MARZA-53026 format. One line per 3 residues: number of its first residue (from 1); their letters; for each residue x, y, z of C-alpha. Coordinates in steps of 0.02 Angstrom, whole numbers, padded with zeros to 5 digits. Example, Ala and Ser with C-alpha at 12.3 -4.5 7.8 and 13.67 -1.06 7.14 Angstrom:
REM MARZA-53026
1	as	00615/-00225/00390; 00684/-00053/00357
***
This chain:
REM MARZA-53026
1	xxx	-01444/00637/00096; -01444/00663/00302; -01293/00793/00355
4	xxx	-01222/00681/00448; -01188/00548/00323; -01126/00678/00227
7	xxx	-01004/00694/00364; -00943/00538/00340; -00919/00508/00177
10	xxx	-00745/00544/00106; -00771/00661/-00097; -00755/00579/-00235
13	xxx	-00618/00671/-00314; -00512/00628/-00171; -00574/00475/-00131
16	xxx	-00499/00461/-00340; -00325/00562/-00297; -00269/00446/-00169
19	xxx	-00324/00292/-00270; -00228/00287/-00400; -00072/00375/-00285
22	xxx	-00109/00201/-00204; -00117/00108/-00343; 00041/00189/-00418
25	xxx	00146/00168/-00243; 00077/-00030/-00237; 00145/-00053/-00391
28	xxx	00317/00012/-00355; 00324/-00099/-00189; 00266/-00255/-00293
31	xxx	00417/-00242/-00446; 00562/-00202/-00312; 00482/-00367/-00198
34	xxx	00465/-00461/-00386; 00648/-00371/-00457; 00746/-00347/-00325
37	xxx	00835/-00521/-00312; 01017/-00604/-00209; 00974/-00731/-00287
40	xxx	01061/-00800/-00482; 00954/-00890/-00609; 01011/-01061/-00523
43	xxx	00951/-01028/-00330; 01122/-01027/-00276; 01208/-00851/-00175
46	xxx	01356/-00763/-00273; 01541/-00805/-00228; 01524/-00622/-00193
49	xxx	01378/-00542/-00199; 01362/-00352/-00222; 01401/-00230/-00065
52	xxx	01335/-00105/-00176; 01193/-00175/-00286; 01145/-00210/-00102
55	xxx	01157/-00068/-00027; 01060/00020/-00178; 00924/-00104/-00139
58	xxx	00931/-00017/00059; 00942/00168/-00012; 00773/00149/-00139
61	xxx	00670/00052/-00030; 00720/00203/00066; 00634/00278/-00026
64	xxx	00523/00197/-00080; 00491/00177/00129; 00488/00399/00129
67	xxx	00325/00393/-00014; 00248/00284/00089; 00280/00363/00289
70	xxx	00217/00520/00167; 00065/00455/00102; 00018/00399/00262
73	xxx	00047/00583/00361; -00032/00669/00235; -00169/00560/00247
76	xxx	-00163/00580/00397; -00205/00753/00406; -00354/00754/00296
79	xxx	-00491/00749/00399; -00557/00628/00288; -00445/00516/00387
82	xxx	-00601/00515/00540; -00731/00442/00450; -00766/00254/00453
85	xxx	-00679/00200/00282; -00533/00351/00315; -00522/00260/00494
88	xxx	-00511/00080/00393; -00395/00164/00248; -00275/00249/00359
91	xxx	-00250/00089/00477; -00190/00005/00325; -00079/00144/00288
94	xxx	-00004/00113/00444; 00025/-00074/00389; 00097/-00027/00254
97	xxx	00225/00120/00319; 00309/-00007/00442; 00325/-00151/00320
100	xxx	00391/-00057/00217; 00505/00020/00357; 00554/-00175/00375
103	xxx	00604/-00197/00237; 00710/-00053/00201; 00814/-00102/00391
106	xxx	00815/-00281/00317; 00901/-00238/00135; 01033/-00109/00231
109	xxx	01096/-00269/00341; 01073/-00391/00176; 01195/-00264/00151
112	xxx	01302/-00284/00270; 01328/-00446/00288; 01392/-00436/00105
115	xxx	01521/-00316/00152; 01588/-00427/00285; 01568/-00610/00179
118	xxx	01753/-00559/00106; 01836/-00558/00285; 01793/-00692/00383
121	xxx	01841/-00862/00390; 01709/-01010/00303; 01622/-01042/00495
124	xxx	01587/-00896/00473; 01530/-00862/00298; 01408/-00985/00312
127	xxx	01335/-00899/00467; 01314/-00733/00367; 01282/-00788/00214
130	xxx	01143/-00910/00280; 01079/-00705/00362; 01103/-00633/00228
133	xxx	00976/-00724/00127; 00858/-00741/00284; 00872/-00548/00278
136	xxx	00821/-00522/00095; 00708/-00647/00075; 00638/-00554/00232
139	xxx	00646/-00376/00152; 00556/-00435/00002; 00438/-00494/00110
142	xxx	00389/-00325/00197; 00364/-00267/00009; 00274/-00355/-00016
145	xxx	00175/-00370/00122; 00155/-00166/00091; 00103/-00169/-00074
148	xxx	-00063/-00272/-00009; -00090/-00161/00120; -00101/-00016/00000
151	xxx	-00192/-00104/-00107; -00313/-00138/00044; -00325/00041/00094
154	xxx	-00358/00074/-00099; -00496/-00072/-00109; -00570/00027/00047
157	xxx	-00594/00193/-00075; -00670/00085/-00206; -00805/-00002/-00089
160	xxx	-00819/00168/00014; -00864/00221/-00202; -00996/00094/-00199
163	xxx	-01069/00144/-00083; -01069/00324/-00127; -01145/00265/-00303
166	xxx	-01279/00171/-00206; -01326/00337/-00080; -01337/00457/-00229
169	xxx	-01466/00336/-00326; -01555/00294/-00175; -01570/00513/-00128
172	xxx	-01632/00516/-00309; -01749/00392/-00299; -01821/00487/-00157
175	xxx	-01837/00625/-00246; -01952/00596/-00375; -02111/00628/-00325
178	xxx	-02257/00512/-00376; -02410/00491/-00389; -02540/00426/-00255
181	xxx	-02638/00290/-00337; -02800/00277/-00410; -02739/00467/-00481
184	xxx	-02743/00509/-00643; -02553/00572/-00713; -02635/00745/-00807
187	xxx	-02649/00668/-00972; -02772/00698/-01092; -02825/00534/-01180
***
């Protein structure tokens, strides 16, 4: 394999390790987006939303965001981020980092609205309730977007590994000596 092409490849073990981390984080973000609900089973807001529960969503989202940020920073420090595939992976990681940080902020605002609900009149209560629903659903959407971006990064690495397998097969085929046509193969008949 030409040395220039070799430099553009992310080593298989490094790609597999990163794919494992990406898929694990992707699943955590997706599960959080599915499980952290504000509305009850009838689609209504609880009369007294739990500030503690909503704040816990914010804390957990912040932890997830920190994990995505750490994953992104680690990959950005690696020499692999400069390869063509690595550049695309880094772009997806950057998007996931941004989306997950927005999720944490929106969950925090949801909790803040829940805390303020007990101290406002009915007009302000309606406004705060609507804002709380919008913030919470936005936060969940950001988690889903971050999860999708991590999935896109993992898919890019998977395609990169497929390309590597293809190159390996080509290289092996080129290295097998072929005998010229018309010459006997050296076997006795």
